[in-house]
VOZA-948448 format. One record per atom (N, C-alpha, C): chain; residue number from 1; x, y, z. Coordinates in steps of 0.2 Angstrom, whole numbers, always signed. Layout:
REM VOZA-948448
<atom ch="A" i="NUM" xx="X" yy="Y" zz="Z"/>
...
END
This chain:
REM VOZA-948448
<atom ch="A" i="1" xx="-19" yy="+33" zz="-46"/>
<atom ch="A" i="1" xx="-22" yy="+28" zz="-41"/>
<atom ch="A" i="1" xx="-25" yy="+32" zz="-35"/>
<atom ch="A" i="2" xx="-30" yy="+29" zz="-33"/>
<atom ch="A" i="2" xx="-34" yy="+32" zz="-27"/>
<atom ch="A" i="2" xx="-33" yy="+26" zz="-21"/>
<atom ch="A" i="3" xx="-35" yy="+29" zz="-15"/>
<atom ch="A" i="3" xx="-34" yy="+24" zz="-9"/>
<atom ch="A" i="3" xx="-38" yy="+18" zz="-10"/>
<atom ch="A" i="4" xx="-44" yy="+18" zz="-14"/>
<atom ch="A" i="4" xx="-48" yy="+12" zz="-15"/>
<atom ch="A" i="4" xx="-45" yy="+7" zz="-20"/>
<atom ch="A" i="5" xx="-40" yy="+9" zz="-23"/>
<atom ch="A" i="5" xx="-37" yy="+4" zz="-28"/>
<atom ch="A" i="5" xx="-32" yy="+0" zz="-24"/>
<atom ch="A" i="6" xx="-34" yy="-4" zz="-20"/>
<atom ch="A" i="6" xx="-30" yy="-8" zz="-15"/>
<atom ch="A" i="6" xx="-26" yy="-13" zz="-19"/>
<atom ch="A" i="7" xx="-28" yy="-16" zz="-24"/>
<atom ch="A" i="7" xx="-24" yy="-21" zz="-27"/>
<atom ch="A" i="7" xx="-19" yy="-18" zz="-31"/>
<atom ch="A" i="8" xx="-21" yy="-13" zz="-35"/>
<atom ch="A" i="8" xx="-16" yy="-9" zz="-39"/>
<atom ch="A" i="8" xx="-10" yy="-6" zz="-35"/>
<atom ch="A" i="9" xx="-12" yy="-4" zz="-29"/>
<atom ch="A" i="9" xx="-7" yy="-1" zz="-24"/>
<atom ch="A" i="9" xx="-2" yy="-7" zz="-22"/>
<atom ch="A" i="10" xx="-6" yy="-13" zz="-20"/>
<atom ch="A" i="10" xx="-2" yy="-18" zz="-17"/>
<atom ch="A" i="10" xx="+3" yy="-21" zz="-23"/>
<atom ch="A" i="11" xx="+1" yy="-21" zz="-29"/>
<atom ch="A" i="11" xx="+6" yy="-23" zz="-34"/>
<atom ch="A" i="11" xx="+11" yy="-18" zz="-35"/>
<atom ch="A" i="12" xx="+10" yy="-12" zz="-35"/>
<atom ch="A" i="12" xx="+15" yy="-7" zz="-35"/>
<atom ch="A" i="12" xx="+20" yy="-7" zz="-30"/>
<atom ch="A" i="13" xx="+17" yy="-8" zz="-24"/>
<atom ch="A" i="13" xx="+22" yy="-9" zz="-18"/>
<atom ch="A" i="13" xx="+26" yy="-15" zz="-18"/>
<atom ch="A" i="14" xx="+24" yy="-20" zz="-21"/>
<atom ch="A" i="14" xx="+27" yy="-27" zz="-22"/>
<atom ch="A" i="14" xx="+33" yy="-26" zz="-27"/>
<atom ch="A" i="15" xx="+32" yy="-22" zz="-32"/>
<atom ch="A" i="15" xx="+37" yy="-20" zz="-37"/>
<atom ch="A" i="15" xx="+42" yy="-16" zz="-34"/>
<atom ch="A" i="16" xx="+40" yy="-11" zz="-30"/>
<atom ch="A" i="16" xx="+45" yy="-6" zz="-28"/>
<atom ch="A" i="16" xx="+49" yy="-8" zz="-22"/>
<atom ch="A" i="17" xx="+46" yy="-13" zz="-18"/>
<atom ch="A" i="17" xx="+49" yy="-15" zz="-12"/>
<atom ch="A" i="17" xx="+49" yy="-23" zz="-12"/>
<atom ch="A" i="18" xx="+53" yy="-26" zz="-17"/>
<atom ch="A" i="18" xx="+52" yy="-33" zz="-18"/>
<atom ch="A" i="18" xx="+55" yy="-37" zz="-13"/>
<atom ch="A" i="19" xx="+60" yy="-35" zz="-9"/>
<atom ch="A" i="19" xx="+63" yy="-39" zz="-4"/>
<atom ch="A" i="19" xx="+60" yy="-37" zz="+3"/>
<atom ch="A" i="20" xx="+54" yy="-34" zz="+3"/>
<atom ch="A" i="20" xx="+51" yy="-32" zz="+10"/>
<atom ch="A" i="20" xx="+46" yy="-37" zz="+11"/>
<atom ch="A" i="21" xx="+45" yy="-39" zz="+18"/>
<atom ch="A" i="21" xx="+40" yy="-44" zz="+20"/>
<atom ch="A" i="21" xx="+34" yy="-39" zz="+22"/>
<atom ch="A" i="22" xx="+29" yy="-39" zz="+18"/>
<atom ch="A" i="22" xx="+23" yy="-35" zz="+19"/>
<atom ch="A" i="22" xx="+20" yy="-36" zz="+26"/>
<atom ch="A" i="23" xx="+21" yy="-42" zz="+29"/>
<atom ch="A" i="23" xx="+18" yy="-44" zz="+36"/>
<atom ch="A" i="23" xx="+22" yy="-40" zz="+41"/>
<atom ch="A" i="24" xx="+28" yy="-37" zz="+40"/>
<atom ch="A" i="24" xx="+32" yy="-34" zz="+45"/>
<atom ch="A" i="24" xx="+31" yy="-26" zz="+44"/>
<atom ch="A" i="25" xx="+27" yy="-24" zz="+39"/>
<atom ch="A" i="25" xx="+27" yy="-17" zz="+38"/>
<atom ch="A" i="25" xx="+22" yy="-13" zz="+43"/>
<atom ch="A" i="26" xx="+25" yy="-8" zz="+45"/>
<atom ch="A" i="26" xx="+20" yy="-4" zz="+50"/>
<atom ch="A" i="26" xx="+16" yy="+1" zz="+46"/>
<atom ch="A" i="27" xx="+10" yy="+2" zz="+48"/>
<atom ch="A" i="27" xx="+5" yy="+7" zz="+45"/>
<atom ch="A" i="27" xx="+8" yy="+14" zz="+43"/>
<atom ch="A" i="28" xx="+12" yy="+16" zz="+48"/>
<atom ch="A" i="28" xx="+15" yy="+23" zz="+47"/>
<atom ch="A" i="28" xx="+20" yy="+23" zz="+41"/>
<atom ch="A" i="29" xx="+24" yy="+17" zz="+40"/>
<atom ch="A" i="29" xx="+28" yy="+16" zz="+34"/>
<atom ch="A" i="29" xx="+24" yy="+15" zz="+28"/>
<atom ch="A" i="30" xx="+19" yy="+11" zz="+28"/>
<atom ch="A" i="30" xx="+15" yy="+9" zz="+23"/>
<atom ch="A" i="30" xx="+11" yy="+16" zz="+20"/>
<atom ch="A" i="31" xx="+9" yy="+20" zz="+24"/>
<atom ch="A" i="31" xx="+6" yy="+26" zz="+22"/>
<atom ch="A" i="31" xx="+10" yy="+30" zz="+18"/>
<atom ch="A" i="32" xx="+16" yy="+31" zz="+21"/>
<atom ch="A" i="32" xx="+21" yy="+35" zz="+17"/>
<atom ch="A" i="32" xx="+23" yy="+32" zz="+10"/>
<atom ch="A" i="33" xx="+24" yy="+26" zz="+10"/>
<atom ch="A" i="33" xx="+26" yy="+23" zz="+4"/>
<atom ch="A" i="33" xx="+21" yy="+23" zz="-1"/>
<atom ch="A" i="34" xx="+14" yy="+23" zz="+1"/>
<atom ch="A" i="34" xx="+9" yy="+23" zz="-4"/>
<atom ch="A" i="34" xx="+9" yy="+31" zz="-7"/>
<atom ch="A" i="35" xx="+10" yy="+35" zz="-3"/>
<atom ch="A" i="35" xx="+10" yy="+42" zz="-5"/>
<atom ch="A" i="35" xx="+15" yy="+44" zz="-10"/>
<atom ch="A" i="36" xx="+21" yy="+40" zz="-9"/>
<atom ch="A" i="36" xx="+27" yy="+41" zz="-14"/>
<atom ch="A" i="36" xx="+26" yy="+37" zz="-20"/>
<atom ch="A" i="37" xx="+21" yy="+33" zz="-21"/>
<atom ch="A" i="37" xx="+21" yy="+29" zz="-27"/>
<atom ch="A" i="37" xx="+19" yy="+33" zz="-33"/>
<atom ch="A" i="38" xx="+23" yy="+32" zz="-39"/>
<atom ch="A" i="38" xx="+21" yy="+35" zz="-45"/>
<atom ch="A" i="38" xx="+14" yy="+34" zz="-47"/>
<atom ch="A" i="39" xx="+10" yy="+39" zz="-49"/>
<atom ch="A" i="39" xx="+3" yy="+38" zz="-51"/>
<atom ch="A" i="39" xx="-2" yy="+38" zz="-45"/>
<atom ch="A" i="40" xx="+1" yy="+39" zz="-39"/>
<atom ch="A" i="40" xx="-4" yy="+40" zz="-34"/>
<atom ch="A" i="40" xx="-6" yy="+47" zz="-33"/>
<atom ch="A" i="41" xx="-12" yy="+49" zz="-33"/>
<atom ch="A" i="41" xx="-14" yy="+56" zz="-33"/>
<atom ch="A" i="41" xx="-21" yy="+57" zz="-29"/>
<atom ch="A" i="42" xx="-22" yy="+53" zz="-24"/>
<atom ch="A" i="42" xx="-27" yy="+54" zz="-19"/>
<atom ch="A" i="42" xx="-26" yy="+59" zz="-13"/>
<atom ch="A" i="43" xx="-31" yy="+61" zz="-10"/>
<atom ch="A" i="43" xx="-30" yy="+66" zz="-4"/>
<atom ch="A" i="43" xx="-27" yy="+61" zz="+2"/>
<atom ch="A" i="44" xx="-21" yy="+63" zz="+4"/>
<atom ch="A" i="44" xx="-18" yy="+60" zz="+10"/>
<atom ch="A" i="44" xx="-23" yy="+59" zz="+16"/>
<atom ch="A" i="45" xx="-28" yy="+64" zz="+17"/>
<atom ch="A" i="45" xx="-32" yy="+64" zz="+22"/>
<atom ch="A" i="45" xx="-38" yy="+59" zz="+22"/>
<atom ch="A" i="46" xx="-39" yy="+56" zz="+16"/>
<atom ch="A" i="46" xx="-44" yy="+51" zz="+15"/>
<atom ch="A" i="46" xx="-42" yy="+44" zz="+17"/>
<atom ch="A" i="47" xx="-36" yy="+43" zz="+19"/>
<atom ch="A" i="47" xx="-34" yy="+37" zz="+22"/>
<atom ch="A" i="47" xx="-36" yy="+35" zz="+29"/>
<atom ch="A" i="48" xx="-38" yy="+29" zz="+30"/>
<atom ch="A" i="48" xx="-39" yy="+27" zz="+37"/>
<atom ch="A" i="48" xx="-36" yy="+20" zz="+38"/>
<atom ch="A" i="49" xx="-36" yy="+18" zz="+44"/>
<atom ch="A" i="49" xx="-33" yy="+12" zz="+46"/>
<atom ch="A" i="49" xx="-36" yy="+6" zz="+42"/>
<atom ch="A" i="50" xx="-43" yy="+6" zz="+41"/>
<atom ch="A" i="50" xx="-46" yy="+1" zz="+37"/>
<atom ch="A" i="50" xx="-43" yy="+0" zz="+30"/>
<atom ch="A" i="51" xx="-42" yy="+6" zz="+27"/>
<atom ch="A" i="51" xx="-39" yy="+6" zz="+20"/>
<atom ch="A" i="51" xx="-32" yy="+4" zz="+20"/>
<atom ch="A" i="52" xx="-28" yy="+6" zz="+25"/>
<atom ch="A" i="52" xx="-21" yy="+3" zz="+25"/>
<atom ch="A" i="52" xx="-21" yy="-5" zz="+27"/>
<atom ch="A" i="53" xx="-26" yy="-7" zz="+31"/>
<atom ch="A" i="53" xx="-26" yy="-14" zz="+32"/>
<atom ch="A" i="53" xx="-28" yy="-18" zz="+25"/>
<atom ch="A" i="54" xx="-32" yy="-15" zz="+22"/>
<atom ch="A" i="54" xx="-34" yy="-18" zz="+15"/>
<atom ch="A" i="54" xx="-28" yy="-18" zz="+10"/>
<atom ch="A" i="55" xx="-25" yy="-13" zz="+10"/>
<atom ch="A" i="55" xx="-19" yy="-13" zz="+6"/>
<atom ch="A" i="55" xx="-14" yy="-18" zz="+8"/>
<atom ch="A" i="56" xx="-13" yy="-18" zz="+14"/>
<atom ch="A" i="56" xx="-8" yy="-23" zz="+17"/>
<atom ch="A" i="56" xx="-10" yy="-30" zz="+16"/>
<atom ch="A" i="57" xx="-16" yy="-32" zz="+17"/>
<atom ch="A" i="57" xx="-19" yy="-39" zz="+16"/>
<atom ch="A" i="57" xx="-18" yy="-40" zz="+8"/>
<atom ch="A" i="58" xx="-19" yy="-36" zz="+4"/>
<atom ch="A" i="58" xx="-19" yy="-37" zz="-3"/>
<atom ch="A" i="58" xx="-11" yy="-38" zz="-5"/>
<atom ch="A" i="59" xx="-7" yy="-34" zz="-2"/>
<atom ch="A" i="59" xx="+0" yy="-35" zz="-3"/>
<atom ch="A" i="59" xx="+3" yy="-42" zz="-1"/>
<atom ch="A" i="60" xx="+0" yy="-44" zz="+5"/>
<atom ch="A" i="60" xx="+2" yy="-51" zz="+8"/>
<atom ch="A" i="60" xx="+0" yy="-56" zz="+3"/>
<atom ch="A" i="61" xx="-6" yy="-55" zz="+0"/>
<atom ch="A" i="61" xx="-9" yy="-60" zz="-4"/>
<atom ch="A" i="61" xx="-5" yy="-60" zz="-11"/>
<atom ch="A" i="62" xx="-3" yy="-55" zz="-13"/>
<atom ch="A" i="62" xx="+1" yy="-54" zz="-19"/>
<atom ch="A" i="62" xx="+8" yy="-57" zz="-18"/>
<atom ch="A" i="63" xx="+11" yy="-57" zz="-12"/>
<atom ch="A" i="63" xx="+18" yy="-59" zz="-11"/>
<atom ch="A" i="63" xx="+18" yy="-67" zz="-10"/>
<atom ch="A" i="64" xx="+12" yy="-70" zz="-9"/>
<atom ch="A" i="64" xx="+12" yy="-77" zz="-8"/>
<atom ch="A" i="64" xx="+12" yy="-81" zz="-15"/>
END
């Protein structure tokens, strides 16, 4: 997975953290969690606030 695979990342986060409210997740935690996902292999420096926001919004949509 790459940073631009926001939906895939959101689904993986939902599976790994099923009891977590994505609306309450801080960007710093989200960043670390994405880096730890199996299959994630993008450059950590390529991530910015807009990417984290897109991942979080996708995760919120998936959780609903």
